[in-house]
TIDO-84467 format. One record per residue (C-alpha): residue in one letter; chain; x, y, z negated. Coordinates in steps of 0.5 Angstrom, whole numbers. Each point is the difference from the previous one (the first is absolute). Last residue first. Layout:
N
{"A", "A", {X, Y, Z}}
...
//
This chain:
544
{"I", "A", {-27, -22, -29}}
{"A", "A", {1, 0, -8}}
{"P", "A", {0, 6, -4}}
{"T", "A", {5, 1, -6}}
{"D", "A", {-5, 1, -6}}
{"K", "A", {1, 6, -4}}
{"G", "A", {-6, 4, 3}}
{"S", "A", {-5, -6, -2}}
{"D", "A", {2, 1, -7}}
{"N", "A", {-3, 7, 0}}
{"S", "A", {-1, 3, -7}}
{"N", "A", {8, 0, -1}}
{"A", "A", {1, 2, 7}}
{"H", "A", {-5, 7, -1}}
{"K", "A", {6, 5, 0}}
{"A", "A", {4, -4, 5}}
{"A", "A", {-7, 0, 5}}
{"L", "A", {-1, 8, -2}}
{"L", "A", {8, 1, 2}}
{"A", "A", {-1, -4, 6}}
{"C", "A", {-6, 4, 2}}
{"L", "A", {4, 6, -1}}
{"A", "A", {6, -2, 5}}
{"A", "A", {-5, -2, 5}}
{"G", "A", {-3, 7, 0}}
{"V", "A", {7, 3, 0}}
{"G", "A", {2, -4, 7}}
{"S", "A", {-7, 0, 3}}
{"G", "A", {-2, 7, -2}}
{"D", "A", {6, 3, 3}}
{"Q", "A", {-3, 7, 1}}
{"A", "A", {-7, 0, -2}}
{"L", "A", {-2, 6, 4}}
{"G", "A", {-5, 4, -3}}
{"I", "A", {-8, 1, 1}}
{"S", "A", {-3, 4, -6}}
{"I", "A", {-8, -1, -1}}
{"N", "A", {-4, 5, -4}}
{"N", "A", {1, 6, 3}}
{"R", "A", {0, -2, 7}}
{"V", "A", {-6, -4, -1}}
{"D", "A", {-4, 6, -2}}
{"Q", "A", {0, 1, 7}}
{"G", "A", {-6, -5, 2}}
{"F", "A", {0, -7, -2}}
{"V", "A", {0, -4, 7}}
{"E", "A", {2, 6, 5}}
{"V", "A", {5, 2, -5}}
{"L", "A", {3, -7, 0}}
{"G", "A", {1, 0, 7}}
{"D", "A", {4, 7, 0}}
{"M", "A", {4, -3, -6}}
{"I", "A", {2, -6, 5}}
{"D", "A", {1, 5, 6}}
{"T", "A", {5, 4, -5}}
{"D", "A", {4, -6, -1}}
{"F", "A", {1, -2, 7}}
{"S", "A", {2, 7, 2}}
{"P", "A", {6, -2, 4}}
{"Y", "A", {2, -7, -2}}
{"Y", "A", {6, 0, -4}}
{"E", "A", {-2, -2, -8}}
{"F", "A", {-7, -3, 2}}
{"L", "A", {3, -5, 6}}
{"S", "A", {6, -1, -4}}
{"G", "A", {-3, -4, -6}}
{"D", "A", {-2, 2, -7}}
{"I", "A", {-6, 4, -3}}
{"G", "A", {-2, 1, -7}}
{"I", "A", {-7, 3, -1}}
{"A", "A", {-1, 4, -6}}
{"A", "A", {-6, 2, -5}}
{"K", "A", {-3, 6, -3}}
{"Q", "A", {-8, -2, 0}}
{"H", "A", {-6, -1, 4}}
{"W", "A", {4, -4, 6}}
{"A", "A", {2, -6, -5}}
{"G", "A", {-7, -2, 0}}
{"T", "A", {3, -7, 1}}
{"H", "A", {-4, -2, 6}}
{"E", "A", {0, 7, 3}}
{"L", "A", {7, 0, -1}}
{"I", "A", {1, -6, 3}}
{"G", "A", {-4, 1, 6}}
{"A", "A", {3, 7, 1}}
{"I", "A", {7, -4, 1}}
{"A", "A", {-3, -4, 5}}
{"A", "A", {-4, 5, 4}}
{"A", "A", {6, 4, 0}}
{"S", "A", {5, -5, 3}}
{"L", "A", {-5, 0, 5}}
{"R", "A", {1, 7, 1}}
{"A", "A", {7, -1, 0}}
{"A", "A", {0, -5, 6}}
{"R", "A", {-5, 4, 4}}
{"K", "A", {5, 6, 0}}
{"G", "A", {6, -4, 2}}
{"V", "A", {-4, -3, 6}}
{"L", "A", {-4, 6, 3}}
{"E", "A", {7, 4, -1}}
{"V", "A", {4, -5, 4}}
{"V", "A", {-5, 0, 5}}
{"L", "A", {0, 8, 0}}
{"K", "A", {7, 0, 1}}
{"V", "A", {0, -5, 6}}
{"I", "A", {-5, 5, 3}}
{"Q", "A", {4, 6, -1}}
{"R", "A", {6, -3, 3}}
{"D", "A", {-3, -3, 6}}
{"N", "A", {-3, 7, 1}}
{"L", "A", {7, 4, -1}}
{"S", "A", {2, -5, 6}}
{"T", "A", {5, -5, -1}}
{"A", "A", {7, -1, 4}}
{"P", "A", {1, -8, 0}}
{"F", "A", {-1, -4, -6}}
{"S", "A", {6, -3, -3}}
{"L", "A", {-3, -2, -7}}
{"T", "A", {5, 4, -4}}
{"S", "A", {2, 5, 4}}
{"E", "A", {-6, 2, 4}}
{"L", "A", {-6, -2, -4}}
{"I", "A", {4, 2, -7}}
{"K", "A", {3, 6, 3}}
{"R", "A", {-6, 3, 3}}
{"T", "A", {-4, -1, -7}}
{"A", "A", {6, 4, -3}}
{"H", "A", {-1, 5, 5}}
{"L", "A", {-7, 1, 0}}
{"H", "A", {-1, 6, 5}}
{"P", "A", {-2, 5, -5}}
{"S", "A", {3, -3, -6}}
{"G", "A", {-4, -3, -6}}
{"D", "A", {3, -7, 0}}
{"A", "A", {-2, -2, -7}}
{"E", "A", {-5, -6, 3}}
{"I", "A", {6, -2, 5}}
{"T", "A", {5, -1, -5}}
{"S", "A", {-4, -4, -5}}
{"M", "A", {-3, -4, 6}}
{"Y", "A", {7, -2, 2}}
{"A", "A", {1, -3, -7}}
{"T", "A", {-6, -4, 1}}
{"E", "A", {4, -4, 6}}
{"F", "A", {-2, 0, 7}}
{"T", "A", {4, -7, 2}}
{"W", "A", {-5, -4, -4}}
{"M", "A", {-1, -4, 6}}
{"Q", "A", {4, 1, 6}}
{"N", "A", {-3, 4, 6}}
{"L", "A", {1, 6, -3}}
{"D", "A", {8, -2, 1}}
{"P", "A", {-2, -1, 8}}
{"S", "A", {-3, 7, 0}}
{"I", "A", {-6, 0, 4}}
{"H", "A", {-2, 5, 6}}
{"G", "A", {-8, 1, 0}}
{"Q", "A", {1, 7, 2}}
{"F", "A", {3, 1, -7}}
{"L", "A", {-7, -1, -3}}
{"L", "A", {-7, -1, 3}}
{"R", "A", {2, -5, 5}}
{"R", "A", {-5, -5, -3}}
{"D", "A", {6, -5, -2}}
{"I", "A", {4, 6, -3}}
{"L", "A", {-6, 2, -4}}
{"N", "A", {-1, -7, -3}}
{"L", "A", {8, 0, -1}}
{"L", "A", {-1, 6, -4}}
{"V", "A", {-5, -3, -4}}
{"N", "A", {4, -7, -1}}
{"R", "A", {6, 4, -2}}
{"T", "A", {-4, 4, -6}}
{"I", "A", {-2, -6, -3}}
{"E", "A", {7, -3, 0}}
{"G", "A", {2, 7, -3}}
{"L", "A", {-5, -1, -5}}
{"Y", "A", {2, -7, -2}}
{"M", "A", {6, 0, -5}}
{"G", "A", {-2, 6, -3}}
{"A", "A", {-6, -2, -3}}
{"I", "A", {-7, 2, 1}}
{"M", "A", {-4, -3, 5}}
{"K", "A", {4, -7, 0}}
{"E", "A", {-1, 1, -8}}
{"F", "A", {-8, -1, 1}}
{"I", "A", {0, -6, 4}}
{"Q", "A", {5, -4, -4}}
{"K", "A", {-2, -6, 4}}
{"N", "A", {-3, -2, 6}}
{"P", "A", {7, -1, 3}}
{"N", "A", {6, -1, -5}}
{"V", "A", {6, 0, 5}}
{"S", "A", {-3, 6, 4}}
{"K", "A", {-2, 0, 7}}
{"R", "A", {-7, -1, -1}}
{"D", "A", {0, 5, -5}}
{"M", "A", {3, 5, 5}}
{"K", "A", {-5, -1, 5}}
{"N", "A", {-6, 0, -5}}
{"D", "A", {3, 7, -3}}
{"F", "A", {0, 3, 8}}
{"M", "A", {-7, -3, 1}}
{"T", "A", {-2, 4, -6}}
{"L", "A", {-2, -1, -7}}
{"P", "A", {-5, 4, -3}}
{"L", "A", {0, -3, -7}}
{"I", "A", {-7, -2, -3}}
{"E", "A", {-1, -7, 1}}
{"R", "A", {6, -3, 3}}
{"E", "A", {0, -6, -5}}
{"K", "A", {7, 1, -2}}
{"D", "A", {-3, 6, -3}}
{"F", "A", {6, 1, -5}}
{"A", "A", {6, -4, 1}}
{"G", "A", {5, 6, -1}}
{"F", "A", {-4, 1, -7}}
{"E", "A", {5, -5, -3}}
{"M", "A", {-4, 2, -7}}
{"N", "A", {6, -1, -5}}
{"I", "A", {-4, 2, -7}}
{"I", "A", {3, 3, -6}}
{"M", "A", {-3, -2, -6}}
{"E", "A", {-4, 3, -6}}
{"K", "A", {-3, -1, -6}}
{"A", "A", {6, -4, -3}}
{"S", "A", {-1, -5, -5}}
{"S", "A", {0, -5, 5}}
{"G", "A", {-3, -7, 2}}
{"G", "A", {0, -3, 6}}
{"K", "A", {-6, -2, 5}}
{"W", "A", {0, 6, 4}}
{"K", "A", {-5, 0, 6}}
{"E", "A", {-5, 5, -3}}
{"I", "A", {5, 5, 0}}
{"N", "A", {-4, 6, -3}}
{"N", "A", {1, -2, -7}}
{"I", "A", {8, 1, 1}}
{"R", "A", {-1, 7, 2}}
{"E", "A", {4, 1, 6}}
{"I", "A", {6, 4, 2}}
{"Y", "A", {2, 1, 7}}
{"A", "A", {4, -3, 6}}
{"G", "A", {0, 1, 7}}
{"N", "A", {3, -3, 7}}
{"C", "A", {3, 2, 6}}
{"G", "A", {5, -2, 5}}
{"T", "A", {7, 2, 3}}
{"G", "A", {-2, 7, -4}}
{"L", "A", {-6, 2, -4}}
{"I", "A", {0, -4, -7}}
{"V", "A", {-5, 3, -5}}
{"G", "A", {1, 0, -8}}
{"M", "A", {-6, 2, -4}}
{"V", "A", {-2, 3, -7}}
{"T", "A", {5, 5, -2}}
{"E", "A", {-1, 4, -5}}
{"P", "A", {7, -2, -4}}
{"N", "A", {4, 4, 5}}
{"H", "A", {7, -2, 0}}
{"Y", "A", {0, -7, -2}}
{"A", "A", {-7, -1, 4}}
{"H", "A", {3, 2, 6}}
{"A", "A", {4, -6, -1}}
{"L", "A", {-5, -5, -2}}
{"L", "A", {-5, 2, 6}}
{"T", "A", {6, -1, 5}}
{"G", "A", {1, -7, -3}}
{"V", "A", {-7, -2, 0}}
{"T", "A", {1, 2, 7}}
{"D", "A", {6, -4, 2}}
{"N", "A", {-3, -6, -3}}
{"V", "A", {4, -3, -6}}
{"L", "A", {2, -6, -2}}
{"A", "A", {3, 0, -7}}
{"A", "A", {6, -3, -4}}
{"V", "A", {4, -3, 5}}
{"R", "A", {6, -2, -4}}
{"V", "A", {7, 2, 2}}
{"P", "A", {6, -3, -2}}
{"I", "A", {2, -3, 8}}
{"H", "A", {2, -7, -1}}
{"R", "A", {0, -1, 8}}
{"R", "A", {-5, -5, -1}}
{"N", "A", {-4, 3, -5}}
{"F", "A", {-1, 7, 4}}
{"A", "A", {-3, -4, 6}}
{"D", "A", {-4, -4, -5}}
{"Q", "A", {-2, 7, -3}}
{"L", "A", {-2, 3, 7}}
{"F", "A", {-4, -6, 2}}
{"A", "A", {-4, -1, -6}}
{"V", "A", {-1, 7, 0}}
{"P", "A", {-3, 0, 7}}
{"D", "A", {-5, -5, -3}}
{"K", "A", {-3, -4, 6}}
{"G", "A", {-7, 0, 4}}
{"V", "A", {3, 3, 6}}
{"M", "A", {8, -1, 0}}
{"G", "A", {1, -6, 4}}
{"A", "A", {2, 4, 6}}
{"A", "A", {2, 8, 0}}
{"N", "A", {-5, 4, 3}}
{"F", "A", {2, 7, -1}}
{"G", "A", {-2, 6, 5}}
{"K", "A", {-3, 4, -5}}
{"T", "A", {-5, -5, -3}}
{"W", "A", {1, -7, -3}}
{"S", "A", {-6, -4, -3}}
{"I", "A", {-3, -2, -7}}
{"L", "A", {7, -1, -3}}
{"T", "A", {-1, -3, -7}}
{"G", "A", {2, 3, -7}}
{"R", "A", {4, 0, -6}}
{"N", "A", {4, 5, -4}}
{"I", "A", {-6, 4, -4}}
{"S", "A", {-4, -6, 1}}
{"T", "A", {-5, -3, 5}}
{"Q", "A", {1, 5, 6}}
{"L", "A", {-3, -1, 7}}
{"V", "A", {5, 3, 4}}
{"P", "A", {-1, 4, 6}}
{"F", "A", {6, 3, 2}}
{"S", "A", {5, 5, -3}}
{"F", "A", {5, -4, -4}}
{"T", "A", {2, 5, -5}}
{"F", "A", {4, -5, -5}}
{"G", "A", {2, 3, -7}}
{"L", "A", {6, -3, -2}}
{"E", "A", {3, -1, -7}}
{"I", "A", {7, -1, -1}}
{"Q", "A", {2, -7, -3}}
{"T", "A", {3, -1, -7}}
{"D", "A", {5, -6, 0}}
{"G", "A", {6, 3, -3}}
{"R", "A", {1, 7, 3}}
{"V", "A", {-3, 3, 7}}
{"A", "A", {4, 4, 4}}
{"I", "A", {-2, 6, 5}}
{"Q", "A", {6, 1, 4}}
{"H", "A", {-4, 5, 5}}
{"E", "A", {3, -4, 6}}
{"D", "A", {0, -7, -4}}
{"L", "A", {-8, 1, -2}}
{"F", "A", {-2, 2, 7}}
{"S", "A", {4, -6, 3}}
{"D", "A", {-4, -5, -4}}
{"V", "A", {-7, 4, 1}}
{"C", "A", {2, 0, 8}}
{"V", "A", {2, -8, -1}}
{"A", "A", {-7, -1, -3}}
{"M", "A", {-4, 4, 5}}
{"F", "A", {3, -4, 6}}
{"D", "A", {-1, -7, -4}}
{"F", "A", {-7, 2, 0}}
{"L", "A", {-1, 2, 8}}
{"A", "A", {4, -7, 1}}
{"K", "A", {-5, -4, -4}}
{"S", "A", {-6, 3, 3}}
{"E", "A", {2, -3, 7}}
{"G", "A", {0, 5, 5}}
{"V", "A", {-5, 6, 2}}
{"K", "A", {3, 6, -4}}
{"L", "A", {7, -3, 0}}
{"R", "A", {0, 1, 8}}
{"E", "A", {-2, 7, -1}}
{"D", "A", {6, 1, -4}}
{"I", "A", {-1, 3, -6}}
{"R", "A", {5, 6, -1}}
{"Y", "A", {3, 1, -7}}
{"K", "A", {-1, 6, -5}}
{"T", "A", {4, 2, -6}}
{"Q", "A", {-2, 3, -6}}
{"R", "A", {2, 4, -7}}
{"T", "A", {-5, 3, -4}}
{"V", "A", {-1, 5, -6}}
{"I", "A", {-7, 1, -2}}
{"E", "A", {-2, 6, -5}}
{"G", "A", {-8, 0, -2}}
{"G", "A", {2, 2, -7}}
{"G", "A", {3, -7, -1}}
{"A", "A", {7, -2, 3}}
{"L", "A", {-2, -5, 5}}
{"H", "A", {6, -3, 3}}
{"V", "A", {-2, -3, 7}}
{"S", "A", {5, -5, 4}}
{"V", "A", {-3, -1, 7}}
{"V", "A", {0, -5, 6}}
{"R", "A", {-3, 2, 6}}
{"L", "A", {-2, -5, 6}}
{"N", "A", {-2, 4, 6}}
{"T", "A", {-5, 0, 6}}
{"G", "A", {-6, -1, -4}}
{"G", "A", {-2, -4, -6}}
{"V", "A", {6, -2, -5}}
{"D", "A", {2, 5, -6}}
{"L", "A", {4, -4, -5}}
{"A", "A", {0, 4, -7}}
{"L", "A", {6, 0, -6}}
{"Y", "A", {-1, 2, -7}}
{"S", "A", {3, 5, -5}}
{"G", "A", {-4, 2, -6}}
{"T", "A", {-5, 6, -2}}
{"E", "A", {-7, 1, -1}}
{"S", "A", {-2, 7, -2}}
{"G", "A", {-4, 2, 7}}
{"D", "A", {-7, -1, -3}}
{"L", "A", {-1, -6, 4}}
{"R", "A", {-8, -3, 0}}
{"G", "A", {-2, -7, -2}}
{"V", "A", {-1, -7, 4}}
{"V", "A", {4, -3, 5}}
{"Y", "A", {-3, -7, 1}}
{"S", "A", {0, 2, 8}}
{"T", "A", {-8, -2, 1}}
{"I", "A", {-1, 0, 7}}
{"M", "A", {-5, 4, 3}}
{"A", "A", {0, -5, 7}}
{"L", "A", {-4, 5, 4}}
{"T", "A", {-3, -5, 5}}
{"E", "A", {-2, -5, -5}}
{"G", "A", {3, -6, -3}}
{"D", "A", {0, 1, -7}}
{"K", "A", {-6, 2, -4}}
{"K", "A", {-4, 6, -3}}
{"L", "A", {5, 5, 1}}
{"G", "A", {1, -1, 7}}
{"K", "A", {-8, 1, 1}}
{"Q", "A", {0, 6, -3}}
{"M", "A", {6, 3, 4}}
{"G", "A", {-3, -2, 6}}
{"A", "A", {-6, 4, -2}}
{"M", "A", {5, 6, -1}}
{"F", "A", {3, -1, 7}}
{"N", "A", {-7, 0, 3}}
{"K", "A", {-2, 6, -3}}
{"K", "A", {7, 4, 2}}
{"I", "A", {-1, -2, 7}}
{"D", "A", {-7, 3, 0}}
{"Q", "A", {2, 6, -3}}
{"L", "A", {6, 1, 5}}
{"L", "A", {-5, -2, 6}}
{"Q", "A", {-4, 6, -2}}
{"P", "A", {6, 5, -1}}
{"S", "A", {2, -2, 7}}
{"I", "A", {6, -5, 2}}
{"D", "A", {1, 2, 7}}
{"F", "A", {4, -5, 4}}
{"E", "A", {-5, -2, 5}}
{"H", "A", {-2, 7, 0}}
{"V", "A", {6, 3, 2}}
{"L", "A", {2, -6, 5}}
{"A", "A", {-7, 1, 4}}
{"D", "A", {2, 8, 0}}
{"V", "A", {7, -2, 3}}
{"A", "A", {-3, -5, 5}}
{"S", "A", {-5, 5, 2}}
{"K", "A", {6, 5, 1}}
{"Q", "A", {4, -4, 5}}
{"K", "A", {-7, -2, 4}}
{"D", "A", {-1, 7, 1}}
{"S", "A", {7, 1, 3}}
{"T", "A", {7, 3, -2}}
{"F", "A", {-2, 3, -7}}
{"T", "A", {3, 6, -2}}
{"I", "A", {0, -1, -7}}
{"Q", "A", {-2, 6, -4}}
{"S", "A", {-7, -2, -2}}
{"V", "A", {3, -6, -3}}
{"D", "A", {4, 4, -6}}
{"V", "A", {6, -5, -2}}
{"S", "A", {2, 1, -7}}
{"A", "A", {6, 2, -2}}
{"R", "A", {1, -5, -6}}
{"S", "A", {3, 2, -6}}
{"A", "A", {7, -2, -2}}
{"K", "A", {4, -5, -4}}
{"P", "A", {7, -2, 2}}
{"I", "A", {0, -4, 6}}
{"F", "A", {-1, -8, 0}}
{"K", "A", {5, -5, 1}}
{"S", "A", {2, 0, -7}}
{"A", "A", {8, -1, -1}}
{"I", "A", {2, -6, -4}}
{"P", "A", {2, 1, -7}}
{"T", "A", {8, 0, -1}}
{"S", "A", {1, -6, -5}}
{"T", "A", {3, -4, 5}}
{"M", "A", {-1, -6, 3}}
{"I", "A", {3, -2, 7}}
{"V", "A", {-5, -5, 4}}
{"S", "A", {1, -5, 6}}
{"I", "A", {-6, -3, 3}}
{"V", "A", {-1, -4, 6}}
{"L", "A", {5, -5, -1}}
{"A", "A", {-2, -7, 2}}
{"P", "A", {0, 1, 7}}
{"S", "A", {8, 2, 0}}
{"S", "A", {1, 6, 5}}
{"L", "A", {1, 5, -6}}
{"P", "A", {6, -4, -3}}
{"F", "A", {0, -1, -7}}
{"I", "A", {4, 4, -4}}
{"S", "A", {-5, 5, -4}}
{"L", "A", {-4, -6, -3}}
{"I", "A", {6, -3, -3}}
{"F", "A", {2, 6, -3}}
{"F", "A", {-7, 1, -3}}
{"I", "A", {1, -7, -3}}
{"L", "A", {7, 2, -2}}
{"S", "A", {-2, 6, -4}}
{"P", "A", {-6, -4, -3}}
{"S", "A", {5, -5, -3}}
{"L", "A", {-1, -7, 3}}
{"F", "A", {-3, -7, -3}}
{"F", "A", {-7, 4, -1}}
{"S", "A", {1, 0, 8}}
{"L", "A", {-1, -7, 2}}
{"S", "A", {-8, 0, 0}}
{"F", "A", {1, 7, 3}}
{"F", "A", {4, -2, 6}}
{"L", "A", {-5, -7, 1}}
{"S", "A", {-6, 4, 0}}
{"L", "A", {3, 6, 4}}
{"F", "A", {2, -5, 5}}
{"S", "A", {-6, -4, 1}}
{"T", "A", {-4, 7, 0}}
{"F", "A", {5, 2, 6}}
{"I", "A", {0, -6, 4}}
{"F", "A", {-8, 0, -1}}
{"P", "A", {0, 7, 3}}
{"K", "A", {3, -3, 7}}
{"P", "A", {-1, 5, 6}}
{"D", "A", {6, 5, -2}}
{"L", "A", {0, 5, 5}}
{"P", "A", {-1, 6, -5}}
{"N", "A", {6, -2, -4}}
{"R", "A", {-1, 5, -6}}
{"I", "A", {5, 4, -4}}
{"V", "A", {-3, 3, -6}}
{"R", "A", {4, 5, -4}}
{"P", "A", {-2, 3, -7}}
{"T", "A", {2, 7, -1}}
{"M", "A", {7, 3, -1}}
//
């Protein structure tokens, strides 16, 4: 059984919902986890206060993406255009979404300049946040830890046993985060996290002896200014989250307070960005790892930097290296180099964080479908697609999912049957022509390939900055976009070859770092616990 979300789409009172959640979670520490979720499940669906009912199991939530496939490219010369005007419009789109080799180099250079600025001082576009994670892993580390992964559609609790020799045993449960929790009161969101962890401990019969506590690595996949291994302040929400009263506050303090009020024997030992966790998880299996990248709902990068290159670093450390959390989704907020289109700008204006995370919005899976929808609507309005007929479904924002793009990209059938099924069965278009389907497929390819090449520009910037491309090195990439989107990985490598030449194929390995945010957070908790005796601040209970 998978987590189930029940929504009341007619409810006009979100403030009632958040007030209900705040009250409910405030009282919930008096109740057992099983009783809590029983109460949630029996509320009548007509209640305006109840918008979410969650059934939690250890069965992973099925991905919306199709299994990994290669792109079946559209040959523009094979499209039979209905008019010169249609052909001109398509040619203009091809030009507008193209990342030429020269533009790829220019973006890379601008990206590297942003890295240098962020290493010199705080407050720059590329935050270049010091993670306080020093040293490298060799795969011999052992121990048992918890990880809490928050930062996308789902919340995930993971039990991680490090057996040494690069071997890991995990147990996990995923929980659906309702959209209203994401934009409601922060206290309700963090209380929900604590209830989920408590339920996980009960479900998997994880007990603690005496007054000891379980060490937890908290993967909080949002821009955070880190001040120690388990301290930080939220810079801004991303990925559709915008919970009130959290920006400028310490997420560890909110989570630890929620644990303490419920007497849950868990200590937040480490605050981990998912990209830092991805790097650590990949390094546990491959010690040559120099970079971790997230390409999923959002995007970001982390890499190993020499401490003497971090001019803004004021802390003392005997280590020579530290992982830097770049927060590169914010790159080029000045709009100096990225080839933004009117379709990007329209999506940005309608997002929950306009004028922020511009780079991420051109790359990440959360946004690609909406960009594509904007392009299609423009062609329809000009009567250049579907004979000007619109589907009511496509008229709604965010209805053209990135998952549809994956299916369409992989569709190599002569008459594009999979594409037709999405357009006619899923999006309720009337009968579509082959011309319609070919143009839709081409638009999808333009948006998807641009995202991969922009990702390559950022990765190339990091590789050149560190000099890692000259030697054998590994890059761990996590995220559904990289894992499932057709040819995304090969598009990235092709971009790197354009920048560095063919030798980069032999020197750099790009691999899927599965469960980076879970295993990586546990590894960070291990490092934090290992250095707890020399880090007095890591022992204090944070205050809200």
